[in-house]
N, C-alpha and C positions, 0 to 999 in steps of 0.2 A: 693616559687613557682612562685609568680608574677615576682620576679626579674629574675628568670630563663626563663621567657617567657612562662611558662606553663599555666598561667592565665593572664588575662588582669588586669591592675591596673589603676583604674579610681580615680583620686583625686578630691574631692569636696572642692574647695577653698573658696566657699562662700555659704551661706544659701539661700534657695529659697526666692525670693522677696526682697532680700537685707537685710533680718533680721540679727541681730548681734548675736554672740554666747553668751549664758548666762554667767554671772559671777558666779564663784563657791567659796563658803566660807566654810572652815573647822571649825567645832565647837568642842572644846576640852571638852568632856563629863566628864573626870576626874576632871578638874578644876570646871566645873559647879556643880558637885556633892559635891566637897569640899565647895563651896560657898553656897550650898543648894538652888540653883536656878532652879533645875530640877523638873518638874512636871511629876511624873511617868517616862516615857521614852522620854519626850519632853524637849529639852533644852529651856531656856528662849529666846534664839535667834530665834529658829524656831517658838515658840509660837508668839513672837512679829511680825515676818514677816507674819505669817498666818493671824493674826488679821488685820495687815495693808492691806494685799491683799484683804481680804473680805470687809474691810471698804470702799474700792474704787471700789467694784464690780468685782474684778478679781477672777480667780479660781486657785486652788491648787491641785497638785498631790503628794501623799505621798507613798513612795516605801519601803516595808519591804519584804524581800525574804523568808517569812515564814508565812504560813497560820495557822489558829487556834487562840486560845486565849493565851495560854502559851505553852512553850516547853514541860513541864511535870509537874506533881504534886509530892509533896514531904512531907512526914510526918516529922514534926520538932522534934518529940520525938524519933523515932526509925529509921529514914532515909528511910522508905519505899517509893518506887517509882513504880507506876503501869507499868508493862512491857508487851509487846506482847507475847503471848504463842507460836506464830508461827515464829517470827523474833527476832533477837537479838537487839532490840531497845526499848526505853521507849515509852509510849503512849502520844500523843499530846492531850492537853486538849482543847475541843471545848465547850465553855460556852453555846452558843445558843441551843445546843442539849443536854447539860449536859452529855457529853460523853468524854471518853478518847479513841482516835483513833490511829490506826497504819496507817501511810501513805505509807507503803510498800505493805501490803496484804489486808488492809481494815477492819481488825478485830476492833471491838469496844466494849466497856462495859460501863455501867452506873457508874457515879462517886459516890463512897461510901460516906456516911455522916460521917463515922469514919474510922480510919485506920484499915484494916483487920488484921494487925499483932499485934498491941498493943492496939487498941481501942481508941486511941487519936482522938479528933476532930480538932486538930491543924494541918491541911493540907494546905500547902502554894502552891502558883502557882509560878513557876520558868520561867523566860524569858517572851517574849511577841511576839505575832503574829499580823496579820492584824486585827483580831477580837477585840483584846484588844485596839489597836490604834484607831479603829473606836469608841469604847465606851468611851475611855478617852477624845478624841477630842470633843465629844459632851458635855462633862462635863466642859472642860476648855474654850471652845469658845462658848459662848452663842448664840443660834439661828443659829449656823452653820448647813447647810444642807449637811450632810456627807453620802457617800455611799461607799460600799466595793466591790472590784472586785477581786475575787479569785476563785478557783475551787469550793468552797462551795456555792458561790452566783451565779454561772453561770451554774449550772447543768441543770436547767430546760430549756425547749425549749424557745428560743427567749430572755432569761434573759440577755444574753450578749448584744444583740442589744438594749434592753430596757435601760440598764445602760448607754450605749453610747449615746443614744438619750437624756436621762435625763441630762447628763453632757453637751452635746452640746447645749441644749436649756436653760441651766442655772438653771434647777430645782435642780441640785446638784452642790454645790460650791466646795466641797473637795472630791476627789476620792482617797481612800486608797486601795492599791493593791499589788499583788505579781508581777511576771515577766509579767503578762498580761498588765500592765500599762507602760512597758518600751519601747515598740516599736509599730509602726503602728498607733499611735494616733496623730491626727493633729487637735488641737483646737486653735482658735485664741486668746482666753481669758485667757490662762494659763500663769501666770507670775511667779509662784513659784513652785519649786520641792523640797521636803524634803526626805532625804535618811537616813534610820535607819540601825543599826547593820552592819556597813561596815566592822568592824574588823573580825566578824565571817566569812564573805565571803573571806576576804583576807587570813585568816589563815586555810582555809580548806585544809586537807592533800592531795593535788594534785599539780603536777608541773605546771598545767595551772591555778591555782587559781588566780594569779595576772592578767593574761590575761583575764580571764572570768569576774573578778570583774571590770576591766577597761571597758570592753565591756558593761556590765550592767549599770555602772555609766554613761558612755558616752551616751548610748541609752536613759536612763530615763532623763538625763539632757537635751537632745534634745527636750523634750516635752515642755520646757519652752521658752517663748519669740519667738514664731514661726512667728509672724507678726510684727506689729508696737510696741507692748508692749515689753520693755526690760525684759529679763529673769533673774531669780535669783535661784541658787541651794544651798541648805544648806546640807552639808554632816556631819553627826554626827559620831564622832570617839573618842576612848580613846587615840589614838596616832596619832595626826595630823602630826608628824614628819616622818611617814612612807613614804619612798621615792616614792613608787608607786603613792601615792596621789598627788604628785607634778605634775605628768603627767595629772591628771584629772583637776587640777585647771588651768593648762596652755593650756589645749586642745591639747597637743603635743603627738599625738599617734605615730608619726614617731620616736620621741626620745625614747619613751617606746619600740618601735619595735627594735631599735638598741641595747638597753640595754638587752632585752630579747634574742635576737639572739646570743649575745656573751655568755650569761649565758647558753643557751641551747647547744651551741657549746662546752663550757667547761665541762659540766656535761653529755654530750652524750644523749641529748634528741632530739625529733623531732624539726625541719625538717632534722637534720643532721643524726639522727638514726631512724630506724623503730622500733616500739614497737609492740610485739605480746603478748597479755595476754592469758595465758592458764587457763581456769576456770574449776575447778573440783567441782561436786556437788553430795551429797548423804545424805540420811536420817540418816546415822550412822556417827557420828563425827570421831570416831577412824578410821573407814574404809577410809574415804576421806583423813584423814591426812596421813595414811599409803600409800595410793595410790599416793598422791602428792610426798611423800618422795621417793618412788620407781621410779616414773616417772622422778624425778629430777636426781637421781643417774644413771638411764639408759641413759639419754641424756647428762649428764655432760661431759663425755669424748669427745663427738663430738662438743658440743656447748661451753664448757669451761666457760670463764668469761662473755660470752654473756647471760648466764642463771642466773637469780636471783630468789631466793626463794628456797623452797615454804614458803608462809606466809599466815596467815589469813587476809582477807580484813577488811576494816574499819567496815563493818557490816558483821559479820561472819555467820549469819543464816537468810535466807529469805524464807518464806512459808514452814517452817519445813525442809528445805534443808540446810545442812552445806556446806560452801564454803572454798576452798583453791585456791590460785593463784600462778602461776609461770609467770615470766616476761622474755621474750627474747628480748634482745637489739641487733639490727643489724645495722652496719654502712651502710648508704645508698649507693647503687651501688657497695658495696664491695663484696656482696654475692648475689646469686639468691634467691629472696624472694619466688618464686614459688617452688624451690627445698627445701627450709627450711620448708615451709608450708606442702609440701608433706611428709617430714621427720617427722614433728610433728604429722600429721595424722596417719602415720604408727605406731609410738611409742604409741600413744593414743589407737589405735585399738589393738595393741599387749597387752597392759595392760588390757583393758576391756574384752579381750578374756579369761583372766584367771578367773576361776569360782568365786574366792573370790571377784573380782572387777567388775562383770558383771552389778551390779546395779549402778555403778558410771557413771555419765554422764560427758563428757569432751567437752568443747566448746572453740573456739578461737575467740578472739577479736583483730583484726588488726587495728592499728592506721591508720587513713586515710591519714595522712601526710606522 
């Protein structure tokens, strides 16, 4: 869009005040685990840099794009996992509340002392979130003043501002957080940024996962070394050879752009194609599946290979509504987007006019690019 003149393109060739870009180091977590130098989810490299920064009175930001204590709970005897009754997801464990919560609908339940299926008390925690990182760091780095910034700790009035003030005044040395810590924060004394769970972000099933991961890593990296202090960024990954990470270490977003543009052109993704996602919802799974199949068959003669699906999305049920998706890919400027949207609305209305499918809701999500 910027190249076509629809948007302005402003290049920042230097940081404010002459500050230098932080150096980025990739840490191979597979090798660290083989050598048994990992403490929980902290590499020896990251722990060493945190200790060094705190020793000289500097501050640290740690980024993990997942709140809670662990991803989910799991019985080691029968493989039971607590799941949300309203959504097709497992419940995230929050230790400070002793609850397992759904991050889609808000459902929560107390954590049982024993497995409800087999009675075993051997229930393990799988994965890690910001809450666990905060707890572990307090154990590994003695006397470290650690605080956490995520949705759980900023719900109360003024809690966000109080956290910012504590960090700015030095009452907090290490700030652990989700996307809240990646942008908009400008602190003179932050010399180190640690990034966790990079691979999960990169491998998320979405064609923009590399783009979004690069944006997040670049944004949070920019919190380090914003004044006279040189900045250091530690990125923990199980595969440091992933090509996308080379763009992070070199701060070369334009090289990444060129690579992504060619990939999007080859596989017919935005900005060369427009995407329209047709979302069908209903409380009856069989009904919404039939509706999606019928809608696809009805539109297929006109849309042809531009129509993909139907398919169940990554999370197939949210708030007790089952979902099905259809994707329409349109070559940019080859057809009238207005005409296609009108056609989709007419077909959707025709389907929901049928008595069998009156309860099915159909919505359209048009890619902004």
